[in-house]
N, C-alpha and C positions, 0 to 999 in steps of 0.2 A: 264285195258283198256287204250290204248294209248290216249293221249290228242289231237293229231293233225292229226291222220290218215285220218279223214274225213273232216278236216277244210282246205278248198281251197279258195283262193281269186282271183288270176289272171288266165285268160284263157291260156291254152297251157303250157306245161312244158317240158323242155329238160334239163337233168342233165349234166352240164359241169364239168370240173375238180374240181372246188371249191365245188360244191354240192356233188360230189362223196367223196371228202375228208371228208366233214362234216358227211356224212352218215357212212363212215367207222369208224370215231372216235366215233360216237354215238353207234355203235355196240361194239366197243372196251370198252366203258364205261359200257355198260350193262353187258359185260362179266367180266370185271376186277373191277368195282366199285359196281355195283348192279343194279337190275331192278327197278330203280326209274326214270321214264321218265323225270321229271323236272331236276334232278341232271345229268342225262345222256346228256340232251340237253345243260346243262351248261358246262359240260366237253367238248362236241363237239364244242361249241362256243369258249371256251378258246383255243382249239387246232387250230381251223380255224383262230382265231385272230393271233396266233403265226405264222401260215402258211402265212397269208397275210403280216406279218412283215418280212418274209423271214427267220424266225428262223427254226432250224432243231430239237430242243428239244421239239417236240410236245407232247410227252408222259409226260414230266415233267410239261408242262403247263396244261394238262388235269388233272394230279394228284393234282396239286396245287389247281385247281378249286374245285376238289372233297373234299379236306381236309380243305378248307377255311371255317371258322365258319361264316364269313360274305359273303354277296353276292359279288362275285368278280367283279372287274371293267373290263367289256368286251365291245366289240363293240356292235352295234345295233343287237338285236336278229335276228336270221335267219327268213326269211319270212315263213309263215305257209306252203307254198308249199314245202319248203326245209325240214322243220321239218316233214311234212307228208311223204316226200320221204325217209327220214332217217328211219322212223318207218316202212315203207313198205319194205325198204331194209333189216331191221332186220327180219321182218316177212318172207321174201322170203328165207332167209337163214335158219331160225329155222323151218319153216313149210314146205317149198318146198325142202329144202336140197340143195339150189343153192349156188354157189360160183362164185366170179369174175364177168365177163361180163354178164352171164345169170342172176345173182342176181340183178345187176344194171338195166338190161333191164326189168325184172319183176316188180321192184319197180317203174320204170318210167311209165310202162304200167298201173299200179294200180292208180297212181296219175292222169294220163290222163283219165282213166275211170271215176274217180270222177268228173273231169272237164266236162266230157260229160254228167253228170247227173245221173250216176249210183250210187247206194248205196255201203256201205262197202262190202256187200256180192258180189255184181256185180263186184267191183274192184278186189276182191280176185279171182273171177272166171276168169277175164280177165288176171290176172297175171299168173294163172295156165295154161291158154291156150298158153301163149308164153314161158312157162318154157321149155327151151331146155334141152333134156336129155343128150346131150353131148356138149362139148365145140367145137366151130368152130376151124378148123385148123389155125395155125398162124405160123409166122416165129419166130425163137428164138430171144428174145430181144437183140438188138444190145449192144455190149460192155460187155456181160456177161462173155465172155472168159472161163477161167477154172471153174468159180464159180459153178453153180448148174445144168445147162441144158445139162448134158451128160448122155447118156444111158450106164450104166456100168454093167458089168457081176456081178450079185449078188454073184456068187461063189468066185470071187476074193475079194469082200468086206468081205465076211464071213471068207475066209482064212486068210486075213490080220488081222482081228479082233481076230480070234481064237488064234493067236500067242501072245496075250497079249500085243499088240503094243499100248502103251499109246498115242503117238503122232497121230497114225492112228485113234484111238478112238475119239480124239478131232477133227481131220479132218473130220471124218464121221458126228459128231454132227454139225460141222460147215456147212456141206452140207445140213443137215436136216433143220437147222434154216435158212440158206441162201435161200433154195427153198421156205420156208414159207414166208419170207420177200420179195423175188423177185416176187412171185405171189400174194403178198398182201392178203394172207389168213387172215381170221377174227381175229385170236388170235396170230398174229405174235409177237415175243419177240426178244430182243437182245440176241445174242449168249452168252454174258457174264453172263446172269442170271443163267447159269448152275452151277456157282460157289457159288450161294446163297443157303444155306442149306434149304431143303424142298421145298422152292419156286421154285428152279431150276428144281426139278422133276415135279412140277405142270406145269411149262412152257413147259417142254419136252413132257408131255402128250398132251398139247394143240397142239404142233407142229405135233405130231404123228396123233392125231385125225383129224386135219384139212387136212392132206394128205389123210386120209381115205375118208373124205367127198369129197375132190377134185377128188379122183380116181373114186368114185361112179358117180359124176357129169360128168366126162369125158368119162367113159367107161360103165356105167350102173351097175357096180358091184364092190365089194371090195375084195381084196386078203389079207387084212392087218387087224390085230387086235391090236389096240393101247394098251389096258390093258395088253394083253399078252406080247407084245414087251417091254413095260415099265417094266413089272415084270421080264422079262429076264435080262434087263439092270440092274435093282436094285439087283437082285440075283447075277449076275456076279460081280457087283461092291463090294457087301458085301463079297463074297468069296475072291476076290482079296485082300481085306483089311485084311483078316485073314492070308495071307502070311506074311513073315517077320521073321520067326523063324530062328534058326541056322541050320535047316535041309534042305539042298538044294533040295533034291528030293521031300520032302513034299511041299516046297514052289512052285516048278515048277508045280507039279501036281495040287495043289489047284488053282494056277494062270491060268493054261490051262483050268481047268474045268469052272472057272468063266468066262474066256474069251470065252469059247465055248458057254456059255449062251448068252453073248453079240453078238457073231457071228450070232446066230439064229435071234436075233432082227435085226441085220444089213442086213441079207439076205432078210427077209420079207419086211423090209422098202424099200430096193432097188428094189425088184420086184414091189411094189406098185408105187414107184417113176418112174420106167421105163414105167409102163402102163400109168401113167398120162402124162409123158413127150412125149411119142410117139404118144399119142392121141392128145395132145394139140399142140405139135410142131413136126410134121413129119420130119422136116429137122434137128433135133437135132443131134450133133455129137455122134458117137457110139463107146463105148467100148475101148477107148484109155486111157492110164494112163497119166494124166496131170502132170505138174510140181509140184503142191502142193501135189498131192497124192503120187507121186514118192518120194518127199522129206520126207513125213511122214513115208513112208515105210523104207527108209534108216535110218532116225533118230531112229525109233523104233528098228530096228535090231541092230543098234549101241548101244542103251541103254541096250538091252538084252546081248550083248557081254560084256559090262562093268560089268553088274551084275554077270554074270557067272564067269568072270575072277576074280572079287573080292572074290566071294564065294569059288573058288577053290584055290586061292593063299594061300600058307602055312602061318600059323600064324607068325607074326613078319617079314615076308619077305617084307612087304610094308612100314615098319617103316623107 
């Protein structure tokens, strides 16, 4: 049972940017640290203190608060309204399946229902009543450029991944992580976590699953299976690592089979991303190859050319 969900002091509540950041870090702590409300509020407070100081390493501050054996020195605790808002924000995501603006709106509605004299059940009912089944249309966030808000042909994504293009694979994951962070999905992670053994795959699953939840919130249904997609990526990566023998044909076949599995994941991810983006941002640019994607394709083809050249070169000719 949450400690502050029904503890309200001041009348009227409107969540501003600071309250929203607090709520998002509270949810981050519940997912990444554990379901301990006291500890989760401590992590959120540490993150918001760092936010107030103008720091950017908020995740580091939250982690330090969680790992500290002593009560960390933080600013004044968040008011009960804000702590209740954070807990309702978490409830709106886990129970109602909301993300983004609808999740914030439902949490704010629940807090104000309590202020109006309703009990916890009444607050939950009020939040459910305003839970929007779809996101409201919006303009593509300014300054995103190449990054993540493009509607791309999933067949092109799959074809490039199927060629065993390592730079393109990294570019694709960059897009997946970038969309997660750009939309401030609950379990956003740094792209660089993919290089951490085991933990990187956990983070990738979070990124995939948050897209599925966002797709459902935006369109009412999902076309994407995160466990299947992650399994395809893991299987493809494992097969690719089996290559490296002195048999060129065997290496190429194994690599292409492995890359074909990854291509399947890329195809389904892009379909889901397109459905989310076109619902959320009707004006998103469509189907063009941006600079970063084009560069990834060229680098990948160049890498393949070098590998094949070295494999076919007569022994001793390169000495």
